N, CA, C, O and the ligand as a Tripos MOL2 file, in Angstrom:
@<TRIPOS>MOLECULE
protein
  293   291    74     0     0
PROTEIN
NO_CHARGES

@<TRIPOS>ATOM
      1 N           0.9840   -1.1450   -0.0700 N.3       1 MET1
      2 CA          0.0250    0.0310    0.0070 C.3       1 MET1
      3 C           0.8770    1.1620   -0.1120 C.2       1 MET1
      4 O           0.7310    1.9520   -1.0440 O.2       1 MET1
      5 N           1.8420    1.3210    0.8400 N.am      2 ASN2
      6 CA          2.6550    2.5650    0.7860 C.3       2 ASN2
      7 C           3.7900    2.3400    0.2080 C.2       2 ASN2
      8 O           4.7520    2.8180    0.8100 O.2       2 ASN2
      9 N           4.0510    1.7000   -0.8830 N.am      3 ASN3
     10 CA          5.1640    1.8230   -1.7210 C.3       3 ASN3
     11 C           5.2500    2.6070   -2.6910 C.2       3 ASN3
     12 O           6.0290    2.3690   -3.6140 O.2       3 ASN3
     13 N           4.4270    3.7490   -2.6700 N.am      4 LYS4
     14 CA          4.6060    4.8290   -3.8060 C.3       4 LYS4
     15 C           5.2470    6.0040   -3.4350 C.2       4 LYS4
     16 O           5.2350    7.0080   -4.1470 O.2       4 LYS4
     17 N           5.8350    5.9310   -2.3050 N.am      5 ASN5
     18 CA          6.7130    7.1910   -1.8080 C.3       5 ASN5
     19 C           8.1180    7.0860   -2.3110 C.2       5 ASN5
     20 O           8.6720    5.9880   -2.2580 O.2       5 ASN5
     21 N           8.7510    8.1340   -2.7980 N.am      6 PRO6
     22 CA          9.9210    8.1850   -3.2670 C.3       6 PRO6
     23 C          10.9560    7.7490   -1.9300 C.2       6 PRO6
     24 O          10.3630    7.4610   -0.8910 O.2       6 PRO6
     25 N          12.1650    7.7030   -1.9210 N.am      7 LYS7
     26 CA         13.0520    7.6690   -0.8570 C.3       7 LYS7
     27 C          13.0790    8.6390    0.0590 C.2       7 LYS7
     28 O          13.3700    8.4360    1.2380 O.2       7 LYS7
     29 N          12.7810    9.7330   -0.4160 N.am      8 GLU8
     30 CA         12.8170   10.9620    0.4420 C.3       8 GLU8
     31 C          11.6130   11.6880    0.4130 C.2       8 GLU8
     32 O          11.1230   11.9270   -0.6910 O.2       8 GLU8
     33 N          10.9280   12.1680    1.6600 N.am      9 ILE9
     34 CA          9.6310   13.0180    1.2380 C.3       9 ILE9
     35 C          10.1890   14.4890    1.8010 C.2       9 ILE9
     36 O          10.9430   14.7610    2.7350 O.2       9 ILE9
     37 N           9.5250   15.2740    0.8740 N.am     10 GLU10
     38 CA          9.8190   16.7570    0.8210 C.3      10 GLU10
     39 C           8.9070   17.2660    2.1390 C.2      10 GLU10
     40 O           7.7150   17.0440    2.3510 O.2      10 GLU10
     41 N           9.7690   17.9470    2.8680 N.am     11 PHE11
     42 CA          8.7670   18.7200    4.1940 C.3      11 PHE11
     43 C           8.7950   20.0690    3.9160 C.2      11 PHE11
     44 O           9.7030   20.5110    3.2120 O.2      11 PHE11
     45 N           7.7870   20.9190    4.4390 N.am     12 ILE12
     46 CA          7.8110   22.2350    4.1570 C.3      12 ILE12
     47 C           7.5040   22.9520    5.5540 C.2      12 ILE12
     48 O           6.4170   22.7240    6.0860 O.2      12 ILE12
     49 N           8.1450   23.5510    5.9820 N.am     13 CYS13
     50 CA          7.5760   24.3880    7.1230 C.3      13 CYS13
     51 C           6.3910   25.3520    6.7840 C.2      13 CYS13
     52 O           6.3160   26.0900    5.8020 O.2      13 CYS13
     53 N           5.5360   25.2080    7.7300 N.am     14 THR14
     54 CA          4.1440   25.9970    7.5730 C.3      14 THR14
     55 C           4.3460   27.4470    7.9620 C.2      14 THR14
     56 O           3.4640   28.2490    7.6570 O.2      14 THR14
     57 N           5.3930   27.8430    8.5870 N.am     15 LEU15
     58 CA          5.7260   29.1540    8.8990 C.3      15 LEU15
     59 C           6.7850   29.8080    7.9340 C.2      15 LEU15
     60 O           6.4030   30.7350    7.2200 O.2      15 LEU15
     61 N           8.0140   29.4080    7.8730 N.am     16 CYS16
     62 CA          8.9920   30.1150    7.0130 C.3      16 CYS16
     63 C           9.1620   29.4530    5.6930 C.2      16 CYS16
     64 O          10.0130   29.9140    4.9320 O.2      16 CYS16
     65 N           8.3950   28.3410    5.3000 N.am     17 LYS17
     66 CA          8.4630   27.6300    4.0380 C.3      17 LYS17
     67 C           9.7350   27.4150    3.7560 C.2      17 LYS17
     68 O          10.1450   27.7990    2.6600 O.2      17 LYS17
     69 N          10.5150   26.8450    4.5510 N.am     18 THR18
     70 CA         11.8540   26.2800    4.2910 C.3      18 THR18
     71 C          11.3900   24.8720    3.8710 C.2      18 THR18
     72 O          10.4340   24.3250    4.4210 O.2      18 THR18
     73 N          12.0780   24.3210    2.9090 N.am     19 LYS19
     74 CA         11.8020   22.9380    2.4570 C.3      19 LYS19
     75 C          12.9320   21.9800    2.8270 C.2      19 LYS19
     76 O          14.0980   22.3510    2.6970 O.2      19 LYS19
     77 N          12.6540   20.8490    3.2490 N.am     20 GLU20
     78 CA         13.8570   19.8530    3.5620 C.3      20 GLU20
     79 C          13.4120   18.5660    3.0570 C.2      20 GLU20
     80 O          12.2380   18.3030    2.7940 O.2      20 GLU20
     81 N          14.3460   17.8170    2.9390 N.am     21 LYS21
     82 CA         13.9360   16.1480    2.5340 C.3      21 LYS21
     83 C          14.3590   15.3210    3.4360 C.2      21 LYS21
     84 O          15.5110   15.3660    3.8680 O.2      21 LYS21
     85 N          13.5270   14.5150    3.8050 N.am     22 ILE22
     86 CA         13.7630   13.2900    4.9680 C.3      22 ILE22
     87 C          13.2780   12.1670    4.6230 C.2      22 ILE22
     88 O          12.1180   11.9220    4.2920 O.2      22 ILE22
     89 N          14.4020   11.2830    4.7170 N.am     23 PRO23
     90 CA         14.2840    9.8340    4.3080 C.3      23 PRO23
     91 C          13.0400    9.3810    4.5070 C.2      23 PRO23
     92 O          12.4220    9.7670    5.4990 O.2      23 PRO23
     93 N          12.5380    8.6000    3.7130 N.am     24 THR24
     94 CA         11.0670    7.9700    3.8450 C.3      24 THR24
     95 C          10.9830    6.9710    5.0760 C.2      24 THR24
     96 O          10.0080    6.8750    5.8220 O.2      24 THR24
     97 N          12.2070    6.2140    5.1740 N.am     25 TYR25
     98 CA         12.1000    5.3940    6.6080 C.3      25 TYR25
     99 C          12.1560    5.9910    7.8170 C.2      25 TYR25
    100 O          11.7700    5.3000    8.7600 O.2      25 TYR25
    101 N          12.6330    7.3850    8.1140 N.am     26 ILE26
    102 CA         12.5490    7.7390    9.1100 C.3      26 ILE26
    103 C          10.9590    8.2790    9.4560 C.2      26 ILE26
    104 O          10.3530    8.0000   10.4910 O.2      26 ILE26
    105 N          10.4640    9.0720    8.3970 N.am     27 VAL27
    106 CA          9.0220    9.4120    8.4470 C.3      27 VAL27
    107 C           8.0130    8.3510    8.6140 C.2      27 VAL27
    108 O           6.9790    8.6090    9.2310 O.2      27 VAL27
    109 N           8.2360    7.1020    8.0860 N.am     28 GLU28
    110 CA          7.3960    6.1460    8.4310 C.3      28 GLU28
    111 C           7.5500    5.6550    9.7100 C.2      28 GLU28
    112 O           6.5370    5.2100   10.2510 O.2      28 GLU28
    113 N           8.7600    5.6330   10.4100 N.am     29 MET29
    114 CA          9.1250    5.3710   11.7690 C.3      29 MET29
    115 C           8.1660    6.1850   12.5340 C.2      29 MET29
    116 O           7.2880    5.6060   13.1730 O.2      29 MET29
    117 N           8.2440    7.4520   12.5320 N.am     30 LEU30
    118 CA          7.6730    8.4220   13.2180 C.3      30 LEU30
    119 C           6.0830    8.2440   13.1890 C.2      30 LEU30
    120 O           5.3590    8.3650   14.1780 O.2      30 LEU30
    121 N           5.6220    7.9090   11.7760 N.am     31 ASP31
    122 CA          4.1700    7.8150   11.6020 C.3      31 ASP31
    123 C           3.5750    6.6350   12.2930 C.2      31 ASP31
    124 O           2.4400    6.6790   12.7690 O.2      31 ASP31
    125 N           4.4570    5.4180   12.3570 N.am     32 ASN32
    126 CA          3.9460    4.3070   12.9300 C.3      32 ASN32
    127 C           4.1660    4.5870   14.4680 C.2      32 ASN32
    128 O           3.3600    4.0630   15.2380 O.2      32 ASN32
    129 N           5.1890    5.3700   14.9940 N.am     33 SER33
    130 CA          5.1660    5.5450   16.5490 C.3      33 SER33
    131 C           3.7890    6.5210   16.9310 C.2      33 SER33
    132 O           3.2410    6.4900   18.0330 O.2      33 SER33
    133 N           3.4630    7.1720   16.0720 N.am     34 ASP34
    134 CA          2.2830    8.0370   16.2610 C.3      34 ASP34
    135 C           0.9770    7.3670   16.4700 C.2      34 ASP34
    136 O           0.0320    8.0430   16.8760 O.2      34 ASP34
    137 N           0.8140    5.9280   16.2000 N.am     35 GLN35
    138 CA         -0.6130    5.6390   16.1420 C.3      35 GLN35
    139 C          -1.3530    5.7190   17.4100 C.2      35 GLN35
    140 O          -2.5830    5.6580   17.4160 O.2      35 GLN35
    141 N          -0.7230    5.8400   18.3880 N.am     36 PHE36
    142 CA         -1.4300    5.7600   19.6830 C.3      36 PHE36
    143 C          -2.1020    7.0030   19.7730 C.2      36 PHE36
    144 O          -3.1720    7.0420   20.3810 O.2      36 PHE36
    145 N          -1.6920    7.8910   19.3250 N.am     37 ASN37
    146 CA         -1.9650    9.1930   19.1080 C.3      37 ASN37
    147 C          -2.8030    9.6250   18.1390 C.2      37 ASN37
    148 O          -2.4850   10.5470   17.3870 O.2      37 ASN37
    149 N          -4.0380    8.9530   18.0600 N.am     38 VAL38
    150 CA         -4.7930    8.4610   16.7400 C.3      38 VAL38
    151 C          -5.4080    9.8360   16.0630 C.2      38 VAL38
    152 O          -6.6180    9.8310   15.8340 O.2      38 VAL38
    153 N          -4.7660   10.8220   15.7840 N.am     39 ASP39
    154 CA         -5.5490   11.7460   14.9050 C.3      39 ASP39
    155 C          -4.8810   11.5080   13.6290 C.2      39 ASP39
    156 O          -3.7300   11.8700   13.3830 O.2      39 ASP39
    157 N          -5.7100   10.8380   12.7710 N.am     40 LEU40
    158 CA         -5.2250   10.4630   11.3340 C.3      40 LEU40
    159 C          -5.1210   11.4810   10.4390 C.2      40 LEU40
    160 O          -4.4490   11.3500    9.4170 O.2      40 LEU40
    161 N          -5.6900   12.4520   10.6950 N.am     41 ASN41
    162 CA         -5.6120   13.8820   10.0910 C.3      41 ASN41
    163 C          -4.2220   14.4710   10.0320 C.2      41 ASN41
    164 O          -3.8180   14.9970    8.9950 O.2      41 ASN41
    165 N          -3.5970   14.4050   10.9520 N.am     42 THR42
    166 CA         -2.2230   15.0120   11.1450 C.3      42 THR42
    167 C          -1.1800   14.1080   10.6500 C.2      42 THR42
    168 O          -1.0680   12.9570   11.0720 O.2      42 THR42
    169 N          -0.4810   14.5780    9.8340 N.am     43 PRO43
    170 CA          0.6820   13.6170    9.2400 C.3      43 PRO43
    171 C           1.6530   14.1830   10.0400 C.2      43 PRO43
    172 O           1.5600   15.1910   10.7400 O.2      43 PRO43
    173 N           2.8350   13.2550    9.8310 N.am     44 PRO44
    174 CA          3.9730   13.2440   10.8160 C.3      44 PRO44
    175 C           4.5620   14.5970   10.4890 C.2      44 PRO44
    176 O           4.5290   15.1530    9.3910 O.2      44 PRO44
    177 N           5.1540   15.0840   11.7060 N.am     45 ARG45
    178 CA          5.5660   16.7810   11.6480 C.3      45 ARG45
    179 C           7.1590   16.3800   12.2310 C.2      45 ARG45
    180 O           7.5670   15.3900   12.8380 O.2      45 ARG45
    181 N           7.8090   17.5570   11.7780 N.am     46 PHE46
    182 CA          9.2670   17.7560   12.4550 C.3      46 PHE46
    183 C           9.0540   19.0970   13.0040 C.2      46 PHE46
    184 O           8.1200   19.8300   12.6790 O.2      46 PHE46
    185 N          10.1620   19.4390   14.0310 N.am     47 ASN47
    186 CA         10.2790   20.9000   14.2600 C.3      47 ASN47
    187 C          10.9950   21.2920   13.2140 C.2      47 ASN47
    188 O          11.6700   20.4980   12.5590 O.2      47 ASN47
    189 N          10.9050   22.7520   12.9190 N.am     48 CYS48
    190 CA         11.6220   23.3980   11.8330 C.3      48 CYS48
    191 C          12.8650   23.8610   12.6160 C.2      48 CYS48
    192 O          12.7370   24.2910   13.7620 O.2      48 CYS48
    193 N          14.1330   23.7740   11.9810 N.am     49 GLU49
    194 CA         15.4750   24.2260   12.6170 C.3      49 GLU49
    195 C          15.5300   25.6340   12.4380 C.2      49 GLU49
    196 O          16.2970   26.2480   13.1790 O.2      49 GLU49
    197 N          14.7610   26.3670   11.4680 N.am     50 LYS50
    198 CA         15.0630   27.6220   11.3810 C.3      50 LYS50
    199 C          14.1470   28.7500   12.0440 C.2      50 LYS50
    200 O          14.3910   29.9560   12.0820 O.2      50 LYS50
    201 N          13.0410   28.0830   12.5560 N.am     51 CYS51
    202 CA         11.9900   28.9350   13.4220 C.3      51 CYS51
    203 C          11.2040   28.2020   14.0860 C.2      51 CYS51
    204 O          11.3330   26.9910   13.9090 O.2      51 CYS51
    205 N          10.1780   28.6640   15.0260 N.am     52 PRO52
    206 CA          9.4930   27.6210   15.8670 C.3      52 PRO52
    207 C           8.3180   26.7740   15.3200 C.2      52 PRO52
    208 O           7.5160   26.0890   15.9530 O.2      52 PRO52
    209 N           8.4190   27.0070   13.8870 N.am     53 GLY53
    210 CA          7.3660   26.2710   13.1670 C.3      53 GLY53
    211 C           7.4880   24.6320   12.8980 C.2      53 GLY53
    212 O           8.4990   23.9840   13.1660 O.2      53 GLY53
    213 N           6.4350   24.1560   12.3960 N.am     54 LYS54
    214 CA          6.3050   22.6880   12.2580 C.3      54 LYS54
    215 C           6.5630   22.5370   10.7870 C.2      54 LYS54
    216 O           6.1290   23.4200   10.0470 O.2      54 LYS54
    217 N           7.2720   21.4390   10.2350 N.am     55 MET55
    218 CA          7.4920   20.8640    8.9980 C.3      55 MET55
    219 C           6.4510   20.0490    8.7750 C.2      55 MET55
    220 O           6.0500   19.4480    9.7710 O.2      55 MET55
    221 N           5.8150   19.8220    7.6140 N.am     56 VAL56
    222 CA          4.6710   18.9260    7.2600 C.3      56 VAL56
    223 C           5.1430   18.4310    5.9360 C.2      56 VAL56
    224 O           5.8170   19.1390    5.1880 O.2      56 VAL56
    225 N           4.7520   17.0970    5.6210 N.am     57 PRO57
    226 CA          4.9800   16.8540    4.1030 C.3      57 PRO57
    227 C           4.2820   17.5440    3.1760 C.2      57 PRO57
    228 O           3.1420   17.9940    3.2820 O.2      57 PRO57
    229 N           5.1010   17.6090    2.1720 N.am     58 VAL58
    230 CA          4.4710   18.3800    0.6860 C.3      58 VAL58
    231 C           3.4150   17.4230    0.1230 C.2      58 VAL58
    232 O           2.2750   17.7010   -0.2460 O.2      58 VAL58
    233 N           4.0840   16.1450    0.1380 N.am     59 PHE59
    234 CA          3.1210   14.9980   -0.4690 C.3      59 PHE59
    235 C           3.6770   13.6670    0.1480 C.2      59 PHE59
    236 O           4.8210   13.2740   -0.0820 O.2      59 PHE59
    237 N           2.7520   12.9770    0.9780 N.am     60 TYR60
    238 CA          3.4100   11.5940    1.5810 C.3      60 TYR60
    239 C           2.0330   10.6700    1.8620 C.2      60 TYR60
    240 O           0.9750   11.0850    2.3360 O.2      60 TYR60
    241 N           2.3100    9.4590    1.4840 N.am     61 ILE61
    242 CA          1.3520    8.4580    1.5770 C.3      61 ILE61
    243 C           1.6240    7.7650    2.9660 C.2      61 ILE61
    244 O           2.7290    7.2340    3.0800 O.2      61 ILE61
    245 N           0.8320    7.7060    3.9460 N.am     62 GLY62
    246 CA          1.0300    7.3420    5.2840 C.3      62 GLY62
    247 C           0.8620    5.9070    5.3120 C.2      62 GLY62
    248 O           0.2510    5.3000    4.4320 O.2      62 GLY62
    249 N           1.4760    5.2820    6.4630 N.am     63 VAL63
    250 CA          1.4830    3.9360    6.6940 C.3      63 VAL63
    251 C           0.2150    3.2070    6.8000 C.2      63 VAL63
    252 O           0.1530    1.9770    6.8080 O.2      63 VAL63
    253 N          -0.8750    4.0560    6.8870 N.am     64 ASN64
    254 CA         -2.3090    3.7140    6.9470 C.3      64 ASN64
    255 C          -2.7030    3.8140    5.7730 C.2      64 ASN64
    256 O          -3.8440    3.3690    5.6450 O.2      64 ASN64
    257 N          -2.1450    4.3050    4.6160 N.am     65 GLY65
    258 CA         -2.6990    4.4400    3.2370 C.3      65 GLY65
    259 C          -3.3010    5.8310    2.9970 C.2      65 GLY65
    260 O          -3.8720    6.2260    1.9800 O.2      65 GLY65
    261 N          -3.0260    6.5850    4.2920 N.am     66 ILE66
    262 CA         -3.7830    8.0870    4.0240 C.3      66 ILE66
    263 C          -2.8190    9.0990    3.3370 C.2      66 ILE66
    264 O          -1.6470    9.2050    3.6980 O.2      66 ILE66
    265 N          -3.3650    9.8420    2.3280 N.am     67 VAL67
    266 CA         -2.6760   10.5520    1.5370 C.3      67 VAL67
    267 C          -2.6140   12.0530    2.3030 C.2      67 VAL67
    268 O          -3.6440   12.6310    2.6500 O.2      67 VAL67
    269 N          -1.3880   12.5530    2.4990 N.am     68 TYR68
    270 CA         -1.1460   13.9420    3.0160 C.3      68 TYR68
    271 C          -0.6730   14.9720    2.1370 C.2      68 TYR68
    272 O           0.4090   14.8450    1.5640 O.2      68 TYR68
    273 N          -1.3750   15.9470    1.9900 N.am     69 LYS69
    274 CA         -1.0240   16.6510    1.0560 C.3      69 LYS69
    275 C          -0.9350   18.1580    1.6200 C.2      69 LYS69
    276 O          -1.8940   18.6610    2.2050 O.2      69 LYS69
    277 N           0.2440   18.8280    1.4130 N.am     70 TYR70
    278 CA          0.4370   20.4220    1.9520 C.3      70 TYR70
    279 C          -0.5020   21.1610    0.9410 C.2      70 TYR70
    280 O          -0.1720   20.9740   -0.2300 O.2      70 TYR70
    281 N          -1.4540   21.8540    1.1040 N.am     71 ASN71
    282 CA         -1.9460   23.2030    0.3140 C.3      71 ASN71
    283 C          -1.6860   24.3930    0.7150 C.2      71 ASN71
    284 O          -2.4590   24.8170    1.5750 O.2      71 ASN71
    285 N          -0.7390   25.1740    0.3350 N.am     72 GLU72
    286 CA         -0.6450   26.3400    0.4620 C.3      72 GLU72
    287 C          -1.6730   27.3080    0.2020 C.2      72 GLU72
    288 O          -2.1740   27.4150   -0.9170 O.2      72 GLU72
    289 N          -2.1330   28.2700    1.5240 N.am     73 LYS73
    290 CA         -3.2390   29.0170    1.2730 C.3      73 LYS73
    291 C          -2.7730   30.3810    0.7820 C.2      73 LYS73
    292 O          -3.5990   31.2450    0.4860 O.2      73 LYS73
    293 ZN         10.2800   27.4490    9.5440 Zn       74 ZN74
@<TRIPOS>BOND
     1     1     2 1
     2     2     3 1
     3     3     4 2
     4     3     5 am
     5     5     6 1
     6     6     7 1
     7     7     8 2
     8     7     9 am
     9     9    10 1
    10    10    11 1
    11    11    12 2
    12    11    13 am
    13    13    14 1
    14    14    15 1
    15    15    16 2
    16    15    17 am
    17    17    18 1
    18    18    19 1
    19    19    20 2
    20    19    21 am
    21    21    22 1
    22    22    23 1
    23    23    24 2
    24    23    25 am
    25    25    26 1
    26    26    27 1
    27    27    28 2
    28    27    29 am
    29    29    30 1
    30    30    31 1
    31    31    32 2
    32    31    33 am
    33    33    34 1
    34    34    35 1
    35    35    36 2
    36    35    37 am
    37    37    38 1
    38    38    39 1
    39    39    40 2
    40    39    41 am
    41    41    42 1
    42    42    43 1
    43    43    44 2
    44    43    45 am
    45    45    46 1
    46    46    47 1
    47    47    48 2
    48    47    49 am
    49    49    50 1
    50    50    51 1
    51    51    52 2
    52    51    53 am
    53    53    54 1
    54    54    55 1
    55    55    56 2
    56    55    57 am
    57    57    58 1
    58    58    59 1
    59    59    60 2
    60    59    61 am
    61    61    62 1
    62    62    63 1
    63    63    64 2
    64    63    65 am
    65    65    66 1
    66    66    67 1
    67    67    68 2
    68    67    69 am
    69    69    70 1
    70    70    71 1
    71    71    72 2
    72    71    73 am
    73    73    74 1
    74    74    75 1
    75    75    76 2
    76    75    77 am
    77    77    78 1
    78    78    79 1
    79    79    80 2
    80    79    81 am
    81    81    82 1
    82    82    83 1
    83    83    84 2
    84    83    85 am
    85    85    86 1
    86    86    87 1
    87    87    88 2
    88    87    89 am
    89    89    90 1
    90    90    91 1
    91    91    92 2
    92    91    93 am
    93    93    94 1
    94    94    95 1
    95    95    96 2
    96    95    97 am
    97    97    98 1
    98    98    99 1
    99    99   100 2
   100    99   101 am
   101   101   102 1
   102   102   103 1
   103   103   104 2
   104   103   105 am
   105   105   106 1
   106   106   107 1
   107   107   108 2
   108   107   109 am
   109   109   110 1
   110   110   111 1
   111   111   112 2
   112   111   113 am
   113   113   114 1
   114   114   115 1
   115   115   116 2
   116   115   117 am
   117   117   118 1
   118   118   119 1
   119   119   120 2
   120   119   121 am
   121   121   122 1
   122   122   123 1
   123   123   124 2
   124   123   125 am
   125   125   126 1
   126   126   127 1
   127   127   128 2
   128   127   129 am
   129   129   130 1
   130   130   131 1
   131   131   132 2
   132   131   133 am
   133   133   134 1
   134   134   135 1
   135   135   136 2
   136   135   137 am
   137   137   138 1
   138   138   139 1
   139   139   140 2
   140   139   141 am
   141   141   142 1
   142   142   143 1
   143   143   144 2
   144   143   145 am
   145   145   146 1
   146   146   147 1
   147   147   148 2
   148   147   149 am
   149   149   150 1
   150   150   151 1
   151   151   152 2
   152   151   153 am
   153   153   154 1
   154   154   155 1
   155   155   156 2
   156   155   157 am
   157   157   158 1
   158   158   159 1
   159   159   160 2
   160   159   161 am
   161   161   162 1
   162   162   163 1
   163   163   164 2
   164   163   165 am
   165   165   166 1
   166   166   167 1
   167   167   168 2
   168   167   169 am
   169   169   170 1
   170   170   171 1
   171   171   172 2
   172   171   173 am
   173   173   174 1
   174   174   175 1
   175   175   176 2
   176   175   177 am
   177   177   178 1
   178   178   179 1
   179   179   180 2
   180   179   181 am
   181   181   182 1
   182   182   183 1
   183   183   184 2
   184   183   185 am
   185   185   186 1
   186   186   187 1
   187   187   188 2
   188   187   189 am
   189   189   190 1
   190   190   191 1
   191   191   192 2
   192   191   193 am
   193   193   194 1
   194   194   195 1
   195   195   196 2
   196   195   197 am
   197   197   198 1
   198   198   199 1
   199   199   200 2
   200   199   201 am
   201   201   202 1
   202   202   203 1
   203   203   204 2
   204   203   205 am
   205   205   206 1
   206   206   207 1
   207   207   208 2
   208   207   209 am
   209   209   210 1
   210   210   211 1
   211   211   212 2
   212   211   213 am
   213   213   214 1
   214   214   215 1
   215   215   216 2
   216   215   217 am
   217   217   218 1
   218   218   219 1
   219   219   220 2
   220   219   221 am
   221   221   222 1
   222   222   223 1
   223   223   224 2
   224   223   225 am
   225   225   226 1
   226   226   227 1
   227   227   228 2
   228   227   229 am
   229   229   230 1
   230   230   231 1
   231   231   232 2
   232   231   233 am
   233   233   234 1
   234   234   235 1
   235   235   236 2
   236   235   237 am
   237   237   238 1
   238   238   239 1
   239   239   240 2
   240   239   241 am
   241   241   242 1
   242   242   243 1
   243   243   244 2
   244   243   245 am
   245   245   246 1
   246   246   247 1
   247   247   248 2
   248   247   249 am
   249   249   250 1
   250   250   251 1
   251   251   252 2
   252   251   253 am
   253   253   254 1
   254   254   255 1
   255   255   256 2
   256   255   257 am
   257   257   258 1
   258   258   259 1
   259   259   260 2
   260   259   261 am
   261   261   262 1
   262   262   263 1
   263   263   264 2
   264   263   265 am
   265   265   266 1
   266   266   267 1
   267   267   268 2
   268   267   269 am
   269   269   270 1
   270   270   271 1
   271   271   272 2
   272   271   273 am
   273   273   274 1
   274   274   275 1
   275   275   276 2
   276   275   277 am
   277   277   278 1
   278   278   279 1
   279   279   280 2
   280   279   281 am
   281   281   282 1
   282   282   283 1
   283   283   284 2
   284   283   285 am
   285   285   286 1
   286   286   287 1
   287   287   288 2
   288   287   289 am
   289   289   290 1
   290   290   291 1
   291   291   292 2
@<TRIPOS>SUBSTRUCTURE
     1 MET1         2 RESIDUE 1 A MET
     2 ASN2         6 RESIDUE 1 A ASN
     3 ASN3        10 RESIDUE 1 A ASN
     4 LYS4        14 RESIDUE 1 A LYS
     5 ASN5        18 RESIDUE 1 A ASN
     6 PRO6        22 RESIDUE 1 A PRO
     7 LYS7        26 RESIDUE 1 A LYS
     8 GLU8        30 RESIDUE 1 A GLU
     9 ILE9        34 RESIDUE 1 A ILE
    10 GLU10       38 RESIDUE 1 A GLU
    11 PHE11       42 RESIDUE 1 A PHE
    12 ILE12       46 RESIDUE 1 A ILE
    13 CYS13       50 RESIDUE 1 A CYS
    14 THR14       54 RESIDUE 1 A THR
    15 LEU15       58 RESIDUE 1 A LEU
    16 CYS16       62 RESIDUE 1 A CYS
    17 LYS17       66 RESIDUE 1 A LYS
    18 THR18       70 RESIDUE 1 A THR
    19 LYS19       74 RESIDUE 1 A LYS
    20 GLU20       78 RESIDUE 1 A GLU
    21 LYS21       82 RESIDUE 1 A LYS
    22 ILE22       86 RESIDUE 1 A ILE
    23 PRO23       90 RESIDUE 1 A PRO
    24 THR24       94 RESIDUE 1 A THR
    25 TYR25       98 RESIDUE 1 A TYR
    26 ILE26      102 RESIDUE 1 A ILE
    27 VAL27      106 RESIDUE 1 A VAL
    28 GLU28      110 RESIDUE 1 A GLU
    29 MET29      114 RESIDUE 1 A MET
    30 LEU30      118 RESIDUE 1 A LEU
    31 ASP31      122 RESIDUE 1 A ASP
    32 ASN32      126 RESIDUE 1 A ASN
    33 SER33      130 RESIDUE 1 A SER
    34 ASP34      134 RESIDUE 1 A ASP
    35 GLN35      138 RESIDUE 1 A GLN
    36 PHE36      142 RESIDUE 1 A PHE
    37 ASN37      146 RESIDUE 1 A ASN
    38 VAL38      150 RESIDUE 1 A VAL
    39 ASP39      154 RESIDUE 1 A ASP
    40 LEU40      158 RESIDUE 1 A LEU
    41 ASN41      162 RESIDUE 1 A ASN
    42 THR42      166 RESIDUE 1 A THR
    43 PRO43      170 RESIDUE 1 A PRO
    44 PRO44      174 RESIDUE 1 A PRO
    45 ARG45      178 RESIDUE 1 A ARG
    46 PHE46      182 RESIDUE 1 A PHE
    47 ASN47      186 RESIDUE 1 A ASN
    48 CYS48      190 RESIDUE 1 A CYS
    49 GLU49      194 RESIDUE 1 A GLU
    50 LYS50      198 RESIDUE 1 A LYS
    51 CYS51      202 RESIDUE 1 A CYS
    52 PRO52      206 RESIDUE 1 A PRO
    53 GLY53      210 RESIDUE 1 A GLY
    54 LYS54      214 RESIDUE 1 A LYS
    55 MET55      218 RESIDUE 1 A MET
    56 VAL56      222 RESIDUE 1 A VAL
    57 PRO57      226 RESIDUE 1 A PRO
    58 VAL58      230 RESIDUE 1 A VAL
    59 PHE59      234 RESIDUE 1 A PHE
    60 TYR60      238 RESIDUE 1 A TYR
    61 ILE61      242 RESIDUE 1 A ILE
    62 GLY62      246 RESIDUE 1 A GLY
    63 VAL63      250 RESIDUE 1 A VAL
    64 ASN64      254 RESIDUE 1 A ASN
    65 GLY65      258 RESIDUE 1 A GLY
    66 ILE66      262 RESIDUE 1 A ILE
    67 VAL67      266 RESIDUE 1 A VAL
    68 TYR68      270 RESIDUE 1 A TYR
    69 LYS69      274 RESIDUE 1 A LYS
    70 TYR70      278 RESIDUE 1 A TYR
    71 ASN71      282 RESIDUE 1 A ASN
    72 GLU72      286 RESIDUE 1 A GLU
    73 LYS73      290 RESIDUE 1 A LYS
    74 ZN74       293 GROUP 0 **** ****
């Protein structure tokens, strides 16, 4: 189901718009460890290194088969 992700997932900071690529296996590990905290609408997130914002995936197929897409407003 989740074999359509590239090797790296592009993340974008919702605050400063910095982009960073994170290896897919790390994102999936985080995604898996998130399962207890069952808000399926929330994609795996990382803290931005450049500001207090959060980085979210631009496009990522989650381990539950959910597709997360970042839509810039
Ligand atoms: Zn940022």
